[in-house]
C-alpha positions in Angstrom: 32.9 88.2 165.4 36.5 87.6 166.2 38.6 84.9 167.9 41.3 85.1 170.1 44.4 84.9 168.0 47.0 82.1 168.7 48.2 83.1 172.2 50.5 81.5 174.7 47.3 79.2 176.3 46.3 78.1 172.8 49.8 76.6 172.4 49.8 75.0 175.5 47.0 73.8 174.5 47.8 72.4 171.6 51.1 71.0 172.8 48.8 68.8 175.3 46.4 68.0 172.7 49.8 66.6 170.2 51.5 64.8 173.2 48.9 62.7 174.5 46.1 63.1 172.3 44.0 60.1 174.5 44.4 62.0 178.1 44.3 65.5 176.6 40.3 66.0 176.3 40.1 68.5 178.5 43.4 70.4 176.9 40.9 70.5 173.4 37.7 71.1 175.4 39.1 74.7 175.8 40.2 75.3 172.4 36.6 74.2 171.4 35.2 76.4 174.2 37.7 79.3 172.8 37.0 79.1 169.3 33.1 77.5 169.0 31.3 80.7 168.6 33.7 81.4 165.6 33.1 77.8 163.9 29.7 78.4 164.5 28.6 81.7 163.0 31.2 80.7 159.9 28.9 77.5 159.0 25.5 79.1 159.6 26.7 82.1 157.1 27.5 79.7 154.6 24.8 76.8 155.5 21.9 79.1 156.0 20.4 76.5 158.6 21.1 76.2 162.0 20.7 72.0 162.3 23.2 72.2 159.7 25.7 74.5 161.2 26.0 72.5 164.5 26.2 69.5 162.2 29.0 71.1 160.5 30.7 72.6 163.4 30.8 69.2 165.4 32.3 67.7 162.3 34.9 70.2 162.0 36.1 69.9 165.6 36.2 66.6 164.7 38.3 67.1 161.9 40.5 69.7 164.2 41.1 66.9 166.6 41.7 64.2 164.4 44.2 66.6 162.1 46.0 68.5 165.2 49.3 67.1 164.5 49.1 68.4 160.8 48.7 72.1 162.5 52.1 73.7 162.7 51.9 77.3 164.2 52.7 79.2 161.0 49.2 80.8 161.5 47.2 81.6 164.3 45.5 78.1 165.2 41.7 80.1 164.2 43.3 80.6 160.7 43.8 76.9 160.9 40.5 76.2 161.6 38.5 78.6 159.3 40.5 77.1 156.6 39.0 73.6 158.2 35.5 75.0 158.5 35.3 76.7 155.0 36.4 73.9 153.3 33.7 71.1 154.9 31.6 73.8 154.7 32.0 74.2 150.9 32.1 70.3 150.4 29.0 70.1 152.4 27.2 72.9 149.7 29.2 71.1 146.8 27.3 67.6 147.8 24.2 69.8 149.0 24.0 71.4 145.3 24.0 68.1 143.9 21.8 66.7 146.1 19.1 69.2 145.3 20.2 71.0 141.9 16.2 72.4 141.4 16.3 73.9 145.1 18.1 77.5 146.4 21.3 76.0 148.6 19.9 78.5 151.7 17.2 78.8 153.8 16.9 82.2 154.0 14.5 82.4 157.0 16.9 81.0 159.3 19.4 83.6 159.9 20.9 83.9 163.0 20.8 85.3 166.2 20.4 88.7 164.6 16.5 90.4 164.6 14.9 89.7 161.2 14.7 93.0 159.8 13.3 93.6 156.1 17.4 95.6 155.1 18.8 92.4 156.7 16.4 89.8 155.1 17.3 91.6 151.5 20.9 91.4 152.5 20.8 87.8 153.4 18.8 86.9 150.2 21.4 89.0 148.3 23.6 87.0 149.8 22.1 83.7 149.2 22.2 83.9 145.0 25.5 85.0 145.3 28.1 82.0 144.2 29.7 80.1 147.9 33.3 81.4 146.8 32.0 85.0 147.1 29.5 84.9 150.0 31.8 83.3 151.9 34.4 85.9 151.3 32.4 88.5 152.2 30.6 86.7 155.2 34.6 86.7 156.3 35.4 90.1 155.8 31.9 91.6 157.1 30.2 89.4 159.3 33.3 88.0 161.3 35.0 91.5 161.1 38.3 89.2 159.5 41.5 91.0 158.3 42.7 90.3 154.4 45.7 87.9 155.9 43.2 85.5 158.1 41.1 85.6 154.8 43.9 84.7 153.0 44.9 82.0 155.8 41.3 80.8 155.9 41.0 80.5 152.1 44.8 79.3 151.2 45.7 82.1 149.0 47.5 85.2 148.7 46.3 88.7 150.0 46.1 89.9 146.6 44.0 87.5 145.7 41.8 87.6 148.5 41.4 92.0 147.4 40.2 91.2 144.0 37.9 88.1 145.2 36.8 90.8 147.5 36.5 93.3 145.3 34.6 90.7 142.6 32.0 89.4 145.5 30.9 93.3 146.2 30.1 94.1 142.9 28.5 91.0 142.0 26.8 91.9 145.3 25.9 95.3 144.4 24.2 93.7 140.9 21.9 91.2 142.8 21.2 93.7 145.7 17.9 95.6 145.4 17.1 97.6 148.7 13.6 96.9 150.0 11.4 99.8 149.1 13.7 101.1 146.4 12.1 101.5 142.7 12.8 98.6 140.4 14.9 99.6 137.6 12.5 99.2 134.4 14.2 98.6 131.1 13.9 101.4 128.1 11.2 100.8 125.7 
């Protein structure tokens, strides 16, 4: 699921919001309409809960609005928004993990808008067992379809670091993933 790259329309809308924040509700609303699906998907995949994703998405857009003057246009607006959403979700997960140390941080049964299948459930269960940084990089790449450069922008890191993190996340995923119906590995006597 991709967001539109920074277009003239985004640039114009951002300029309107920066110029007169008190009278730019319509301009910011257009930005929200254009990018809400991408932000919601990221929040849902990282939080695992539709209710939390809705709350997180609203908080992300509030943060974006309040900090719009911090957007310098060096990257796509969507990348800047990804970074805000990613950091906000990681902060949320850390708070939840701290508050509920004994529970799993994700509610797997609230997957999203896709029909539940045994394979999808197994993949989501595996993702839920990964650390947040590994889970998020796999979501950016395979669920949201981002390019390495976009992931690097969203995570405030280099493309080389993204490649290494992606490799480690895939290896970790393979170690944790047991395909449904596959025979379980038994230890040698």
